[in-house]
DRENPA-3360 file (N, C-alpha, C; in nm, 2 decimals, always signed):
BEGIN
1 = XXXXXXXX = -19.88/+10.78/+18.81/-19.81/+10.66/+18.87/-19.87/+10.53/+18.81 ~ -20.00/+10.52/+18.80/-20.06/+10.40/+18.75/-20.02/+10.38/+18.61 ~ -20.02/+10.48/+18.53/-19.98/+10.47/+18.39/-19.84/+10.43/+18.37 ~ -19.75/+10.50/+18.45/-19.61/+10.47/+18.44/-19.58/+10.33/+18.48 ~ -19.64/+10.28/+18.58/-19.63/+10.14/+18.62/-19.68/+10.04/+18.52 ~ -19.79/+10.08/+18.46/-19.85/+9.99/+18.35/-19.75/+9.99/+18.23 ~ -19.70/+10.10/+18.19/-19.61/+10.10/+18.08/-19.48/+10.02/+18.11 ~ -19.43/+10.04/+18.23/-19.31/+9.97/+18.27/-19.34/+9.82/+18.27;
9 = XXXXXXXX = -19.46/+9.77/+18.32/-19.49/+9.63/+18.33/-19.52/+9.58/+18.19 ~ -19.56/+9.66/+18.09/-19.58/+9.62/+17.95/-19.45/+9.63/+17.87 ~ -19.34/+9.65/+17.94/-19.20/+9.66/+17.88/-19.19/+9.78/+17.79 ~ -19.27/+9.88/+17.81/-19.25/+10.01/+17.74/-19.17/+10.11/+17.83 ~ -19.05/+10.07/+17.85/-18.97/+10.14/+17.95/-18.94/+10.28/+17.91 ~ -18.92/+10.31/+17.78/-18.89/+10.45/+17.74/-19.01/+10.54/+17.77 ~ -19.13/+10.49/+17.74/-19.25/+10.57/+17.77/-19.27/+10.59/+17.92 ~ -19.24/+10.49/+18.00/-19.25/+10.50/+18.14/-19.15/+10.60/+18.19;
17 = XXXXXXXX = -19.03/+10.60/+18.14/-18.93/+10.69/+18.19/-18.97/+10.84/+18.15 ~ -19.02/+10.86/+18.03/-19.06/+10.99/+18.00/-19.17/+11.04/+18.09 ~ -19.27/+10.96/+18.12/-19.38/+11.00/+18.21/-19.32/+11.02/+18.35 ~ -19.23/+10.94/+18.40/-19.17/+10.96/+18.53/-19.09/+11.08/+18.53 ~ -19.02/+11.11/+18.43/-18.94/+11.24/+18.42/-19.03/+11.36/+18.44 ~ -19.15/+11.36/+18.38/-19.24/+11.47/+18.40/-19.28/+11.48/+18.55 ~ -19.31/+11.37/+18.61/-19.35/+11.37/+18.75/-19.24/+11.42/+18.84 ~ -19.12/+11.37/+18.81/-19.00/+11.42/+18.89/-18.98/+11.57/+18.87;
25 = XXXXXXXX = -19.00/+11.61/+18.75/-18.98/+11.76/+18.72/-19.08/+11.84/+18.80 ~ -19.20/+11.80/+18.80/-19.31/+11.87/+18.88/-19.28/+11.86/+19.03 ~ -19.23/+11.75/+19.07/-19.20/+11.73/+19.22/-19.08/+11.82/+19.26 ~ -19.00/+11.87/+19.17/-18.89/+11.96/+19.20/-18.93/+12.10/+19.21 ~ -19.05/+12.13/+19.17/-19.10/+12.27/+19.18/-19.11/+12.32/+19.33 ~ -19.09/+12.44/+19.35/-19.09/+12.49/+19.49/-19.22/+12.48/+19.55 ~ -19.33/+12.47/+19.48/-19.46/+12.46/+19.54/-19.52/+12.31/+19.54 ~ -19.43/+12.22/+19.50/-19.47/+12.08/+19.50/-19.50/+12.03/+19.65;
33 = XXXXXXXX = -19.60/+11.95/+19.66/-19.63/+11.90/+19.80/-19.53/+11.78/+19.83 ~ -19.52/+11.76/+19.96/-19.44/+11.65/+20.00/-19.49/+11.51/+19.95 ~ -19.62/+11.50/+19.93/-19.68/+11.38/+19.87/-19.63/+11.36/+19.73 ~ -19.63/+11.47/+19.65/-19.58/+11.47/+19.51/-19.44/+11.42/+19.51 ~ -19.36/+11.47/+19.61/-19.22/+11.43/+19.61/-19.20/+11.28/+19.64 ~ -19.29/+11.24/+19.73/-19.29/+11.09/+19.77/-19.33/+11.01/+19.65 ~ -19.43/+11.05/+19.58/-19.47/+10.98/+19.46/-19.36/+10.97/+19.35 ~ -19.29/+11.09/+19.33/-19.18/+11.09/+19.23/-19.07/+11.00/+19.28;
41 = XXXXXXXX = -19.04/+11.00/+19.40/-18.93/+10.92/+19.45/-18.96/+10.77/+19.44 ~ -19.09/+10.73/+19.46/-19.13/+10.59/+19.44/-19.13/+10.55/+19.29 ~ -19.17/+10.64/+19.21/-19.16/+10.61/+19.06/-19.01/+10.59/+19.02 ~ -18.93/+10.68/+19.07/-18.78/+10.66/+19.03/-18.73/+10.53/+19.08 ~ -18.77/+10.50/+19.20/-18.72/+10.37/+19.26/-18.77/+10.25/+19.18 ~ -18.90/+10.26/+19.14/-18.95/+10.14/+19.07/-18.89/+10.13/+18.93 ~ -18.84/+10.24/+18.88/-18.78/+10.24/+18.75/-18.63/+10.21/+18.76 ~ -18.58/+10.19/+18.88/-18.44/+10.16/+18.90/-18.35/+10.28/+18.90;
49 = XXXXXXXX = -18.41/+10.40/+18.90/-18.33/+10.52/+18.89/-18.31/+10.59/+19.03 ~ -18.37/+10.54/+19.13/-18.37/+10.60/+19.26/-18.36/+10.49/+19.37 ~ -18.34/+10.53/+19.49/-18.33/+10.44/+19.60/-18.46/+10.43/+19.67 ~ -18.50/+10.31/+19.70/-18.62/+10.29/+19.78/-18.62/+10.35/+19.92 ~ -18.50/+10.36/+19.97/-18.49/+10.43/+20.10/-18.53/+10.57/+20.10 ~ -18.50/+10.64/+19.98/-18.54/+10.78/+19.96/-18.69/+10.79/+19.95 ~ -18.75/+10.69/+19.87/-18.90/+10.69/+19.86/-18.96/+10.66/+19.99 ~ -18.91/+10.57/+20.07/-18.97/+10.54/+20.20/-18.96/+10.66/+20.29;
57 = XXXXXXXX = -18.84/+10.73/+20.30/-18.83/+10.85/+20.38/-18.92/+10.96/+20.34 ~ -18.94/+10.98/+20.21/-19.02/+11.08/+20.15/-19.17/+11.05/+20.19 ~ -19.21/+10.93/+20.19/-19.35/+10.89/+20.23/-19.37/+10.92/+20.38 ~ -19.27/+10.88/+20.46/-19.28/+10.91/+20.60/-19.28/+11.06/+20.63 ~ -19.20/+11.13/+20.56/-19.19/+11.28/+20.58/-19.33/+11.34/+20.54 ~ -19.39/+11.28/+20.44/-19.52/+11.34/+20.40/-19.64/+11.29/+20.49 ~ -19.61/+11.20/+20.58/-19.71/+11.15/+20.66/-19.82/+11.07/+20.58 ~ -19.76/+11.00/+20.49/-19.85/+10.92/+20.39/-19.83/+10.77/+20.41;
65 = XXXXXXXX = -19.90/+10.71/+20.50/-19.88/+10.57/+20.53/-19.90/+10.48/+20.41 ~ -20.00/+10.51/+20.33/-20.02/+10.43/+20.21/-19.90/+10.43/+20.12 ~ -19.84/+10.55/+20.10/-19.72/+10.55/+20.01/-19.61/+10.48/+20.08 ~ -19.60/+10.49/+20.21/-19.50/+10.41/+20.29/-19.52/+10.26/+20.27 ~ -19.64/+10.22/+20.27/-19.67/+10.07/+20.25/-19.63/+10.03/+20.11 ~ -19.66/+10.12/+20.01/-19.62/+10.09/+19.87/-19.47/+10.08/+19.86 ~ -19.40/+10.17/+19.92/-19.25/+10.17/+19.91/-19.20/+10.04/+19.98 ~ -19.25/+10.01/+20.09/-19.21/+9.88/+20.16/-19.24/+9.76/+20.08;
73 = XXXXXXXX = -19.36/+9.76/+20.02/-19.40/+9.64/+19.93/-19.30/+9.63/+19.81 ~ -19.27/+9.75/+19.75/-19.17/+9.75/+19.64/-19.04/+9.70/+19.68 ~ -19.00/+9.73/+19.81/-18.87/+9.68/+19.86/-18.87/+9.54/+19.91 ~ -18.99/+9.47/+19.90/-19.00/+9.33/+19.94/-19.04/+9.31/+20.09 ~ -19.06/+9.42/+20.16/-19.10/+9.41/+20.30/-19.25/+9.40/+20.31 ~ -19.30/+9.29/+20.27/-19.44/+9.27/+20.26/-19.51/+9.26/+20.39 ~ -19.45/+9.20/+20.49/-19.51/+9.20/+20.62/-19.53/+9.33/+20.69 ~ -19.43/+9.42/+20.67/-19.44/+9.55/+20.72/-19.54/+9.63/+20.65;
81 = XXXXXXXX = -19.55/+9.62/+20.52/-19.65/+9.68/+20.43/-19.79/+9.64/+20.47 ~ -19.80/+9.51/+20.49/-19.93/+9.45/+20.53/-19.98/+9.51/+20.66 ~ -19.89/+9.53/+20.76/-19.93/+9.59/+20.89/-19.99/+9.73/+20.87 ~ -19.92/+9.81/+20.79/-19.97/+9.94/+20.76/-20.10/+9.94/+20.69 ~ -20.11/+9.85/+20.59/-20.24/+9.84/+20.51/-20.35/+9.80/+20.60 ~ -20.32/+9.70/+20.69/-20.43/+9.66/+20.78/-20.48/+9.77/+20.87 ~ -20.38/+9.85/+20.92/-20.42/+9.96/+21.01/-20.50/+10.06/+20.93 ~ -20.48/+10.07/+20.80/-20.56/+10.17/+20.72/-20.69/+10.11/+20.67;
89 = XXXXX = -20.71/+9.98/+20.69/-20.83/+9.91/+20.64/-20.82/+9.88/+20.49 ~ -20.70/+9.86/+20.44/-20.68/+9.83/+20.30/-20.65/+9.68/+20.29 ~ -20.72/+9.62/+20.20/-20.70/+9.47/+20.18/-20.56/+9.45/+20.12 ~ -20.48/+9.36/+20.17/-20.35/+9.33/+20.13/-20.36/+9.25/+20.00 ~ -20.28/+9.29/+19.90/-20.28/+9.21/+19.77/-20.23/+9.07/+19.79;
% end
């Protein structure tokens, strides 16, 4: 995720998409964890290929509040994300 985001931010979109494709491929495996699916959904949303609502639902289904906060922050819901981060003891960016 970190590398994919860095490549995207560096305007290396094709490289970011290839990396995200691999994550999405692994997340589709029958033995993938719900957290892996949430991560893949968030990557797709950040690359404009998926819906943030799907990433948010996947994070909630996984019981992963940090992923939920990241999806909310990506969606621009910074105050909601900050509330979750504060409850987790994470410093808000």
